[in-house]
C-alpha positions as CSV (number, residue, x, y, z in Angstrom):
1,M,225.5,-56.7,-106.7
2,R,226.1,-60.4,-107.6
3,S,225.7,-61.5,-111.2
4,S,222.3,-63.3,-111.8
5,T,224.2,-66.0,-113.7
6,H,225.7,-67.4,-110.5
7,R,222.9,-68.7,-108.4
8,A,223.3,-69.7,-104.7
9,K,223.0,-73.5,-104.3
10,L,220.8,-74.2,-101.2
11,M,220.0,-77.5,-99.7
12,V,216.9,-77.7,-97.4
13,I,216.9,-80.7,-95.1
14,F,214.0,-81.9,-92.9
15,G,212.4,-85.1,-91.6
16,T,209.1,-84.6,-89.7
17,R,205.6,-83.3,-90.5
18,P,206.1,-80.0,-88.5
19,E,209.3,-79.2,-90.3
20,A,207.8,-79.9,-93.6
21,I,204.8,-77.6,-92.9
22,K,207.1,-74.8,-91.8
23,M,209.6,-75.1,-94.5
24,A,207.2,-75.5,-97.4
25,P,206.5,-71.7,-97.6
26,V,210.3,-71.1,-97.5
27,I,211.0,-73.5,-100.3
28,A,208.2,-71.9,-102.3
29,A,209.5,-68.4,-101.7
30,L,213.1,-69.4,-102.7
31,R,211.9,-71.1,-105.9
32,Q,210.0,-68.0,-106.8
33,R,213.5,-66.4,-107.1
34,P,215.2,-68.6,-109.7
35,H,217.6,-65.8,-110.5
36,A,219.1,-66.1,-107.0
37,F,218.6,-69.7,-105.8
38,E,218.9,-73.3,-106.8
39,V,217.1,-75.4,-104.2
40,T,217.6,-79.1,-103.4
41,V,215.2,-80.7,-100.9
42,V,216.3,-83.7,-98.8
43,V,214.1,-85.5,-96.3
44,T,215.2,-88.0,-93.7
45,A,211.6,-89.3,-93.3
46,Q,212.1,-89.4,-89.5
47,H,208.3,-89.5,-89.5
48,R,207.3,-91.4,-92.6
49,D,203.5,-91.4,-93.0
50,M,202.9,-88.1,-91.3
51,L,205.6,-86.4,-93.4
52,D,204.2,-87.9,-96.7
53,Q,200.8,-86.3,-96.0
54,V,202.4,-82.8,-95.9
55,L,204.7,-83.4,-98.9
56,E,201.7,-84.3,-101.0
57,Y,199.6,-81.4,-99.8
58,F,202.3,-78.8,-100.6
59,G,203.4,-80.5,-103.8
60,L,206.9,-81.1,-102.5
61,V,209.0,-83.8,-104.3
62,P,212.3,-84.3,-102.6
63,E,215.4,-84.8,-104.6
64,Y,216.7,-87.2,-101.9
65,D,214.6,-89.3,-99.5
66,L,216.6,-91.2,-96.9
67,D,213.5,-93.2,-95.7
68,A,215.2,-93.5,-92.3
69,M,212.2,-94.4,-90.1
70,T,212.1,-97.8,-88.4
71,P,209.8,-99.0,-85.6
72,R,210.8,-97.9,-82.1
73,Q,214.1,-96.5,-83.4
74,S,216.6,-95.2,-80.9
75,F,218.2,-91.9,-81.2
76,T,221.6,-93.5,-81.5
77,R,220.7,-95.8,-84.4
78,L,218.8,-93.0,-86.2
79,T,221.8,-90.7,-85.6
80,T,224.4,-92.9,-87.2
81,R,222.2,-93.9,-90.1
82,V,221.2,-90.3,-91.0
83,L,224.7,-88.9,-90.5
84,C,226.3,-91.4,-92.9
85,R,223.6,-90.8,-95.6
86,L,223.9,-87.0,-95.3
87,E,227.6,-87.2,-95.6
88,E,227.3,-88.9,-99.0
89,I,224.7,-86.4,-100.3
90,L,226.5,-83.3,-99.1
91,A,229.7,-84.5,-100.7
92,R,228.0,-85.2,-103.9
93,E,225.9,-81.9,-104.1
94,R,228.3,-79.5,-102.4
95,P,225.6,-76.8,-101.6
96,Q,226.7,-73.3,-100.5
97,M,224.4,-73.4,-97.6
98,V,222.3,-76.0,-95.7
99,M,218.9,-74.9,-94.3
100,V,217.3,-76.6,-91.3
101,H,214.3,-75.9,-89.2
102,G,213.5,-75.9,-85.5
103,D,214.5,-78.6,-83.0
104,T,214.2,-82.1,-84.3
105,L,217.0,-84.8,-84.4
106,T,217.0,-84.4,-88.1
107,T,217.7,-80.6,-87.7
108,F,220.7,-81.2,-85.5
109,L,222.1,-84.0,-87.6
110,A,221.8,-82.0,-90.8
111,A,223.6,-79.1,-89.2
112,L,226.3,-81.4,-87.8
113,A,226.8,-83.1,-91.2
114,A,227.1,-79.7,-92.8
115,F,229.6,-78.5,-90.2
116,Y,231.7,-81.5,-90.7
117,Q,232.1,-80.5,-94.4
118,R,232.5,-76.8,-93.6
119,I,229.2,-75.9,-95.3
120,P,227.4,-72.9,-93.7
121,V,224.1,-73.5,-92.0
122,A,220.9,-71.4,-91.9
123,H,218.5,-72.1,-89.0
124,V,214.8,-71.3,-89.4
125,E,212.9,-70.8,-86.2
126,A,216.1,-70.2,-84.2
127,G,216.4,-68.9,-80.7
128,L,213.5,-70.6,-78.8
129,R,214.5,-71.6,-75.3
130,T,213.1,-72.9,-72.0
131,G,216.5,-73.0,-70.1
132,N,215.8,-76.6,-69.2
133,K,217.8,-79.1,-71.3
134,Y,215.3,-81.9,-70.6
135,A,212.1,-79.9,-71.4
136,P,211.2,-80.2,-74.2
137,Y,213.2,-83.4,-74.6
138,P,215.3,-83.7,-76.7
139,E,214.2,-80.6,-78.6
140,E,215.7,-78.0,-76.3
141,M,219.2,-79.3,-76.8
142,M,218.8,-80.0,-80.5
143,R,217.9,-76.3,-81.0
144,R,220.7,-75.1,-78.8
145,L,223.3,-77.2,-80.5
146,V,222.3,-76.0,-84.0
147,A,222.9,-72.4,-82.8
148,C,226.5,-73.3,-82.1
149,V,227.2,-73.8,-85.8
150,A,224.6,-71.7,-87.6
151,E,225.8,-69.0,-89.9
152,L,222.4,-67.4,-90.2
153,N,219.6,-67.4,-87.7
154,F,216.0,-66.6,-88.7
155,C,214.1,-65.9,-85.4
156,P,210.3,-65.8,-85.2
157,T,210.2,-63.0,-82.6
158,V,212.4,-60.4,-80.8
159,V,212.3,-62.7,-77.7
160,A,214.1,-65.4,-79.7
161,R,216.5,-62.8,-81.0
162,A,217.3,-61.7,-77.5
163,N,218.0,-65.3,-76.4
164,L,220.6,-65.7,-79.2
165,L,222.3,-62.4,-78.4
166,A,222.5,-63.4,-74.7
167,E,224.4,-66.5,-75.9
168,G,226.9,-64.5,-77.9
169,V,225.5,-64.9,-81.4
170,R,226.5,-62.0,-83.6
171,E,223.8,-59.5,-84.2
172,E,224.4,-59.3,-87.9
173,A,223.8,-63.1,-88.1
174,I,220.2,-62.7,-86.8
175,F,217.0,-61.8,-88.7
176,V,213.6,-61.5,-87.1
177,T,211.1,-62.8,-89.6
178,G,208.0,-64.1,-87.8
179,N,207.1,-67.8,-87.9
180,T,206.6,-69.6,-91.2
181,A,203.9,-71.7,-89.5
182,I,201.6,-68.7,-89.8
183,D,202.4,-68.4,-93.6
184,A,201.2,-72.0,-93.9
185,V,198.1,-71.7,-91.7
186,L,196.8,-68.5,-93.4
187,A,197.3,-70.1,-96.8
188,T,195.3,-73.2,-95.7
189,A,192.4,-72.1,-93.5
190,R,189.2,-71.4,-95.5
191,R,185.7,-70.5,-94.4
192,D,184.2,-72.7,-97.1
193,Y,186.5,-75.7,-96.4
194,Q,184.7,-79.1,-96.9
195,F,186.0,-81.8,-94.5
196,R,186.7,-85.1,-96.0
197,D,186.8,-87.1,-92.8
198,R,183.3,-88.4,-92.1
199,R,183.8,-88.4,-88.3
200,V,184.8,-84.8,-88.3
201,R,181.7,-83.8,-90.3
202,Q,179.5,-85.7,-87.8
203,L,181.1,-84.0,-84.9
204,L,180.6,-80.6,-86.4
205,E,177.0,-81.4,-87.2
206,T,176.1,-82.1,-83.6
207,G,176.2,-78.5,-82.7
208,K,178.2,-79.2,-79.5
209,R,181.2,-77.1,-78.7
210,L,184.3,-78.9,-80.0
211,I,187.4,-79.5,-78.0
212,L,190.5,-80.6,-79.9
213,A,193.0,-82.6,-78.0
214,E,196.4,-84.1,-78.9
215,V,199.5,-85.0,-76.9
216,H,202.8,-86.5,-78.0
217,R,205.8,-84.9,-76.2
218,R,208.4,-87.4,-75.0
219,E,208.8,-85.6,-71.6
220,N,205.1,-86.4,-71.0
221,F,205.5,-90.2,-71.6
222,G,204.6,-92.3,-68.6
223,P,202.6,-90.9,-65.6
224,P,202.2,-87.4,-67.0
225,L,200.6,-88.7,-70.2
226,R,198.2,-90.9,-68.2
227,R,197.2,-87.9,-66.0
228,I,196.5,-85.9,-69.1
229,C,194.3,-88.6,-70.6
230,R,192.3,-88.9,-67.4
231,A,191.8,-85.1,-67.6
232,F,190.5,-85.4,-71.2
233,R,187.8,-87.8,-70.0
234,L,186.9,-85.7,-66.9
235,V,186.5,-82.5,-68.9
236,V,184.0,-84.2,-71.2
237,E,182.1,-85.7,-68.3
238,R,181.8,-82.4,-66.6
239,A,180.6,-80.5,-69.7
240,P,177.7,-82.3,-71.3
241,D,177.4,-79.8,-74.2
242,V,180.9,-80.5,-75.6
243,S,182.4,-83.2,-77.7
244,M,186.1,-83.9,-78.1
245,L,188.3,-85.1,-81.0
246,L,191.5,-86.6,-79.7
247,S,194.2,-87.0,-82.3
248,V,196.2,-90.0,-81.3
249,H,199.9,-89.9,-82.2
250,R,201.2,-93.1,-83.7
251,N,203.9,-93.5,-81.0
252,P,203.1,-96.7,-79.0
253,E,203.5,-94.8,-75.7
254,V,200.7,-92.5,-76.7
255,M,198.4,-95.2,-78.0
256,E,198.8,-97.2,-74.8
257,A,198.0,-94.2,-72.6
258,V,194.9,-93.4,-74.6
259,A,193.7,-97.0,-74.5
260,E,194.0,-96.9,-70.7
261,M,191.7,-93.9,-70.7
262,G,188.8,-96.0,-71.9
263,Q,186.0,-95.1,-74.3
264,H,183.5,-92.3,-74.0
265,P,180.6,-91.6,-76.4
266,R,181.6,-87.9,-76.8
267,I,185.3,-88.5,-77.3
268,T,186.2,-89.4,-80.9
269,L,189.7,-90.9,-81.4
270,T,191.4,-90.4,-84.8
271,E,194.8,-90.9,-86.2
272,P,196.6,-87.6,-87.0
273,L,194.4,-85.8,-89.5
274,S,195.9,-84.4,-92.7
275,Y,197.3,-80.9,-92.4
276,P,194.4,-79.0,-94.1
277,E,191.8,-81.0,-92.1
278,W,193.6,-80.2,-88.8
279,V,194.1,-76.5,-89.6
280,N,190.5,-76.0,-90.6
281,L,189.3,-78.0,-87.6
282,M,191.4,-75.8,-85.3
283,A,189.7,-72.8,-86.8
284,R,186.3,-74.2,-85.8
285,A,187.2,-75.5,-82.3
286,Y,186.1,-73.9,-79.1
287,L,189.2,-74.9,-77.3
288,I,192.4,-76.8,-77.8
289,L,194.2,-79.0,-75.3
290,S,197.7,-79.8,-76.5
291,D,201.4,-80.2,-75.6
292,S,202.4,-79.3,-79.2
293,G,204.8,-76.4,-79.8
294,G,203.4,-75.8,-83.3
295,V,199.8,-75.5,-82.0
296,Q,200.9,-72.7,-79.7
297,E,201.9,-70.7,-82.8
298,E,199.1,-71.8,-85.2
299,A,196.0,-71.5,-83.0
300,P,196.4,-67.7,-82.2
301,A,196.3,-67.0,-86.0
302,L,192.9,-68.7,-86.0
303,G,191.5,-67.2,-82.8
304,T,191.3,-70.4,-80.9
305,P,192.5,-70.6,-77.2
306,V,195.1,-73.2,-76.3
307,L,195.7,-74.9,-72.9
308,V,199.3,-76.1,-73.0
309,L,199.8,-79.5,-71.3
310,R,203.4,-79.0,-70.4
311,E,205.4,-77.7,-67.4
312,V,207.5,-75.2,-69.4
313,T,207.3,-73.8,-72.9
314,E,209.9,-72.4,-75.2
315,R,207.3,-70.1,-76.7
316,P,206.7,-67.5,-73.9
317,E,205.4,-64.9,-76.4
318,A,202.0,-66.7,-76.5
319,L,201.8,-66.6,-72.7
320,V,202.6,-62.8,-72.7
321,A,200.1,-62.2,-75.5
322,G,197.4,-64.2,-73.6
323,T,196.6,-66.5,-76.5
324,V,197.6,-69.7,-74.6
325,A,197.8,-70.7,-70.9
326,L,200.4,-73.1,-69.5
327,V,198.5,-75.6,-67.3
328,G,201.0,-78.4,-66.7
329,T,200.2,-82.2,-66.6
330,D,198.2,-82.4,-63.3
331,T,194.8,-83.9,-63.9
332,E,192.8,-81.5,-61.7
333,S,194.7,-78.4,-63.0
334,I,193.9,-79.3,-66.6
335,V,190.2,-80.0,-65.8
336,A,189.9,-76.7,-63.8
337,A,191.4,-74.6,-66.5
338,A,189.3,-76.2,-69.3
339,V,186.0,-76.0,-67.3
340,R,186.7,-72.3,-66.5
341,L,187.0,-71.5,-70.2
342,L,183.9,-73.5,-71.0
343,E,181.8,-71.8,-68.3
344,D,183.2,-68.3,-68.7
345,P,182.7,-67.0,-72.2
346,E,184.4,-63.7,-71.4
347,S,187.7,-65.4,-70.4
348,R,187.5,-67.5,-73.6
349,R,186.8,-64.3,-75.7
350,R,189.9,-62.6,-74.2
351,M,192.2,-65.4,-75.2
352,A,190.6,-65.8,-78.7
353,S,190.9,-62.1,-79.5
354,A,194.4,-61.5,-78.1
355,P,196.9,-60.4,-80.8
356,N,198.9,-63.2,-82.6
357,P,202.5,-62.8,-81.6
358,Y,204.0,-65.1,-84.2
359,G,203.6,-63.6,-87.6
360,D,201.6,-61.9,-90.4
361,G,202.0,-64.6,-93.1
362,R,205.2,-63.0,-94.7
363,A,207.9,-64.8,-92.8
364,A,209.1,-66.9,-95.8
365,Q,209.4,-63.8,-97.9
366,R,211.5,-62.2,-95.2
367,I,213.8,-65.2,-95.1
368,A,214.2,-65.2,-98.8
369,D,215.0,-61.5,-98.7
370,A,217.6,-62.1,-96.0
371,L,219.2,-64.9,-98.1
372,E,219.3,-62.7,-101.2
373,Y,221.1,-60.1,-99.0
374,H,223.5,-62.7,-97.6
375,F,224.5,-63.9,-101.1
376,G,224.8,-60.4,-102.5
377,F,221.7,-60.1,-104.7
378,R,220.1,-57.2,-102.8
379,P,220.7,-54.6,-100.1
380,R,219.9,-55.5,-96.4
381,P,216.2,-56.1,-95.9
382,P,214.1,-53.4,-94.1
383,E,212.9,-53.5,-90.5
384,P,212.1,-57.0,-89.2
385,F,208.8,-58.3,-88.1
386,R,207.8,-57.1,-84.7
387,A,204.8,-58.6,-83.1
388,P,202.5,-56.4,-81.0
389,Q,202.8,-56.3,-77.2
390,L,206.1,-58.3,-77.0
391,R,209.2,-57.4,-75.2
392,S,212.5,-59.4,-75.1
393,R,213.4,-61.1,-71.9
C-alpha cells in the first residue's frame, strides 16, 4: 500500500451547472479522504450565473475561476480562450490526474489540455452514446472524444460500460458506479422543503396538477423548439385542471421561441430556478416535459415521469426501465403523450413506480474508492453498482 504521506494531487475541472451538480458529491467524497487526496477545483464558468447558484448551494469555492463566458460566444472563441488558460494552470499546478464530467465543451477542453501535458484524465459519467454525432449536439462528440484520452472511466450503468468496451477501452480502466446526479438529488429533496420563490408557492397552492417544462438543447433550436413550445400551450389548453411552470433557459434562441408561444394564464414562466428549488419541485410535479439529459436521470429518483422532447437519447436505460418516454419534437406527438398520462392514472403510476436505473446515492463514494485503488491506497473495490432490470446493448 502507498504511504499516506504522499497524497494524490487531483484537479477537478468543470464549467456548467449540470457538471457542478454532478461533481459536487465527488469533490466532497474526495475531500473526506485527506490521507489520499489533495483536490484543486477549476471552473471555466462556461455558464456563469447558473454555475454560481450551484457553487453557492454546495459550498464550493474554486481555486481557479476562468470566468470564460461572453454573450453569444462561439465554440471556436471559447475553445481557444479556455485552452490557453488551462495550459497555464496545469503547468503551474502539475496535478497527477485531471477529473472531468460528462459531455460539455469544458469537459473536452480540460481533457485535451491535460493530454497535451501528458496528465492522465478520469472521466465521470463516461460511456453514454446515441451513435449520432449530431444528436445531442455537440455533446455526443465531446463525450466520445474524451473517451479517446481518458485513463479512468466512471460509468453510470452497465450499458455505458458495454459501449466503452465495444469501442476498445480496456476493461480494467472502467468502473461502474451509478450516476452522481442521484447522490445530489437524494441529498437535496426533502418532504418539508419550504419554497422561496413566491410564484412556485402560488402554483402549488392552487391544487392543480403541476407540469414542469424546460427545453434548451441546441439540436432543438429553430423549428423543433417552436413546435415544442406550441405543444406546451396546447397541453395546458386541453387539460383545464393543470398548471405549467416553464423554466426558460437564458439562451436567446430559447427566449425568442418562448416569446412566440404567447402568454397563457396557467403557464408560469421563470428563469432557471435554483438547484434545491428545482429538485424539490420535480418531486412534487405530476409530469415533466423536457429535453434535458440530467432530468432523465434525476426524475426517476423522485418518482416523477418524464416525456423526453428529443429524437434520440444517450440514456436508454431510462427507456428500458420505463421511467421516461421518448416523444420527439412533433407538436401533436408531444400533446398526445402528455394528455394520455394526464387522463390515464394507471399509465402514469407505472412510470412513476418503475425502478430507478441510475443509482442508489453512493456513486461518489464508489468513484473515491476506485481512485484510492488506482493510486495504491486500497485493494480493488467490490462489485460495481448494478441497476435492476438493465442489460447491456
